[in-house]
C-alpha positions as CSV (number, residue, x, y, z in Angstrom):
1,M,-19.4,0.2,14.9
2,K,-16.3,-1.9,15.7
3,N,-13.2,-0.8,17.5
4,Y,-10.2,-2.0,15.4
5,Y,-6.8,-2.9,16.8
6,Q,-4.1,-0.8,15.0
7,V,-1.1,-2.6,13.8
8,N,1.7,-2.3,11.2
9,M,1.7,-5.5,9.2
10,D,4.8,-7.2,7.8
11,V,4.0,-8.4,4.2
12,D,7.6,-8.7,3.0
13,R,7.7,-11.7,0.6
14,R,4.2,-12.8,1.5
15,R,1.6,-13.7,-1.1
16,C,-1.2,-11.1,-1.2
17,L,-4.2,-11.4,-3.5
18,I,-6.0,-8.5,-4.9
19,V,-9.5,-9.0,-6.5
20,G,-10.4,-6.2,-8.9
21,G,-8.6,-4.1,-11.4
22,D,-9.7,-0.5,-10.8
23,D,-8.2,2.6,-9.1
24,E,-8.8,1.0,-5.6
25,A,-6.9,-2.1,-6.7
26,L,-4.1,0.1,-8.1
27,E,-3.7,1.9,-4.8
28,K,-3.5,-1.4,-2.9
29,I,-0.9,-2.7,-5.4
30,E,1.3,0.4,-4.9
31,R,1.1,0.2,-1.1
32,L,1.9,-3.5,-1.1
33,H,4.7,-3.2,-3.6
34,E,6.3,-0.6,-1.4
35,C,6.3,-3.2,1.4
36,R,7.8,-5.9,-0.9
37,A,4.8,-8.2,-0.9
38,V,4.3,-10.9,-3.5
39,I,1.3,-9.6,-5.3
40,H,-1.2,-11.5,-7.4
41,V,-4.2,-9.9,-9.1
42,V,-7.4,-11.5,-10.4
43,A,-9.8,-9.3,-12.3
44,K,-12.0,-9.3,-15.4
45,K,-10.4,-6.1,-16.5
46,T,-7.4,-4.1,-15.3
47,L,-6.3,-0.5,-15.7
48,P,-3.2,0.2,-17.9
49,A,-1.3,1.3,-14.8
50,I,-1.9,-2.1,-13.2
51,D,-0.8,-3.8,-16.5
52,R,2.5,-1.8,-16.2
53,H,3.0,-3.1,-12.7
54,V,2.6,-6.6,-14.0
55,A,4.9,-5.9,-17.0
56,E,7.6,-4.6,-14.6
57,G,7.4,-7.7,-12.5
58,H,5.8,-6.0,-9.5
59,A,2.7,-8.4,-9.6
60,T,1.2,-11.3,-11.5
61,C,-2.3,-11.3,-12.9
62,R,-5.0,-13.7,-14.0
63,T,-7.7,-12.2,-16.2
64,G,-11.2,-13.6,-15.4
65,P,-13.6,-13.8,-12.5
66,F,-12.6,-14.7,-9.0
67,E,-12.4,-18.4,-8.1
68,P,-12.0,-20.0,-4.7
69,A,-8.8,-21.6,-6.0
70,D,-7.2,-18.2,-6.3
71,V,-6.9,-18.2,-2.5
72,T,-4.1,-20.7,-2.0
73,R,-2.9,-22.0,1.3
74,D,0.2,-19.8,1.2
75,T,-1.9,-16.6,0.7
76,F,-1.3,-14.2,3.6
77,L,-4.1,-11.8,3.0
78,V,-6.8,-10.9,0.4
79,M,-8.0,-7.5,-0.6
80,N,-11.4,-7.4,-2.3
81,C,-11.7,-4.2,-4.3
82,V,-15.0,-5.0,-5.9
83,K,-17.8,-3.5,-3.9
84,T,-20.7,-3.7,-6.4
85,E,-21.2,-7.5,-6.2
86,P,-22.3,-8.6,-2.7
87,A,-22.5,-12.3,-3.7
88,L,-18.9,-12.1,-4.8
89,S,-17.8,-10.4,-1.6
90,Q,-19.6,-13.1,0.4
91,L,-17.9,-15.9,-1.6
92,I,-14.4,-14.3,-1.2
93,F,-15.1,-13.8,2.6
94,D,-16.3,-17.4,3.1
95,T,-13.3,-18.7,1.1
96,C,-10.8,-16.8,3.2
97,R,-12.5,-17.7,6.5
98,A,-12.4,-21.4,5.6
99,L,-8.6,-21.2,5.0
100,G,-7.8,-18.8,7.8
101,V,-6.7,-16.1,5.5
102,L,-7.1,-12.4,6.4
103,I,-9.6,-10.5,4.2
104,C,-10.3,-6.9,3.6
105,S,-13.2,-5.8,1.4
106,Y,-13.2,-2.2,0.2
107,D,-16.1,-0.2,1.8
108,Q,-17.7,-3.4,3.1
109,P,-16.8,-3.8,6.8
110,Q,-19.2,-6.8,7.1
111,F,-16.7,-8.8,4.9
112,C,-13.5,-7.7,6.6
113,D,-11.1,-9.0,9.2
114,F,-9.2,-5.7,9.0
115,T,-9.6,-2.3,7.3
116,M,-7.1,-0.1,5.4
117,P,-6.5,3.3,7.1
118,G,-5.9,6.4,5.1
119,L,-2.1,6.8,4.7
120,V,0.0,10.0,4.9
121,R,3.5,9.5,3.4
122,A,6.2,11.8,4.6
123,G,9.6,10.5,3.6
124,R,10.2,7.5,5.9
125,M,7.3,8.5,8.1
126,R,3.9,6.8,7.7
127,I,0.9,8.1,9.5
128,A,-2.3,6.1,9.4
129,V,-5.7,7.8,9.8
130,S,-8.8,5.7,10.5
131,S,-12.4,6.2,11.8
132,G,-13.0,2.5,12.2
133,A,-14.9,2.4,8.9
134,S,-17.5,4.8,10.3
135,S,-16.6,7.9,8.3
136,P,-14.2,7.4,5.4
137,G,-14.8,11.0,4.2
138,L,-13.8,12.5,7.5
139,S,-10.7,10.3,7.6
140,G,-9.8,11.6,4.1
141,G,-10.1,15.2,5.3
142,V,-7.8,14.6,8.2
143,R,-5.3,12.9,5.9
144,K,-5.3,15.8,3.5
145,G,-4.7,18.2,6.4
146,L,-1.8,16.2,7.7
147,E,-0.3,16.1,4.2
148,Q,0.0,19.9,4.3
149,I,1.8,19.8,7.6
150,F,4.3,17.1,6.7
151,D,6.0,18.9,3.8
152,G,9.4,18.6,2.1
153,R,11.2,20.3,5.0
154,F,9.8,17.7,7.4
155,N,11.0,14.9,5.1
156,D,14.5,16.4,5.1
157,F,14.5,16.7,8.9
158,V,13.5,13.0,9.2
159,E,16.4,12.0,7.0
160,T,18.9,14.2,8.8
161,F,17.8,12.9,12.2
162,V,17.9,9.3,11.0
163,A,21.5,9.8,9.7
164,Y,22.5,11.4,13.0
165,R,21.0,8.5,14.9
166,E,22.8,5.9,12.8
167,K,26.1,7.8,13.2
168,L,25.6,7.9,17.0
169,A,24.8,4.2,17.1
170,A,28.1,3.5,15.4
171,T,30.1,5.2,18.1
172,G,29.5,2.4,20.6
173,L,28.1,4.6,23.3
174,D,26.1,3.1,26.1
175,P,22.5,2.7,25.0
176,K,21.2,4.8,27.9
177,E,23.6,7.6,27.1
178,R,22.7,7.4,23.4
179,K,19.0,7.6,24.2
180,R,19.6,10.7,26.4
181,I,21.5,12.4,23.6
182,L,18.7,11.6,21.1
183,R,16.1,13.0,23.4
184,R,18.1,16.2,23.7
185,A,18.4,16.4,19.9
186,L,14.6,16.2,19.6
187,A,13.9,18.7,22.4
188,G,13.1,21.5,20.0
189,F,10.7,19.5,17.8
190,T,7.1,20.5,18.2
191,M,3.9,20.3,16.1
192,Q,1.2,22.9,15.8
193,G,-2.0,22.9,13.8
194,T,-5.5,24.3,13.5
195,I,-8.8,22.8,12.6
196,S,-11.6,24.7,10.7
197,Y,-15.2,23.4,11.1
198,P,-18.1,23.8,8.8
199,T,-20.6,26.6,9.6
200,W,-23.5,24.1,10.3
201,Y,-21.5,22.7,13.2
202,A,-21.2,26.1,14.8
203,T,-24.9,26.8,14.4
204,G,-26.1,23.4,15.4
205,R,-28.1,23.0,12.2
206,A,-26.9,20.0,10.1
207,P,-27.6,20.1,6.3
208,N,-30.8,18.3,5.2
209,E,-31.0,15.7,2.4
210,N,-30.9,18.5,-0.2
211,G,-27.6,19.7,1.2
212,E,-29.2,22.9,2.6
């Protein structure tokens, strides 16, 4: 198991290559488009939703198998969404390593420079959840739980607070005084939550291979 270094990556106007055309590729396209990346897709077949992104100018696409030439020198990162072809994953990984391009292969940590955490979207807020590729299912459960906490009211609070912060910044107050006022404005903000565990954890008897 590796320990990953958590960062927020700036992909604005940077070329990002996605290999594959299924649901996983679509999710990557949507996240990259939100961050204004320059997206190129190469896949033997793509979902209609991906075709719509291409038609709307959110991405470009080449239909066919991956070729090393798809990773150009101006490519910032590559996301391999094909996990059923180890030889292909190895080729993509080797190609990226030779050019010094960051590579992430879906559900294949041995072919990754970085992994994609689960993402909770709450208005402007982004909360990443990761188990270091050790337990994607558990990460997904944590993400779903957080999505229930960060509801529409939280989104409204974030927007209200951001507007207040921007208004305060426009007054020309001393930065230290502005920081003090903002801290006071957040004084009543707290978070509370509960966690429910499966019964087998309480009894100390993990389910067997039959799920019993």
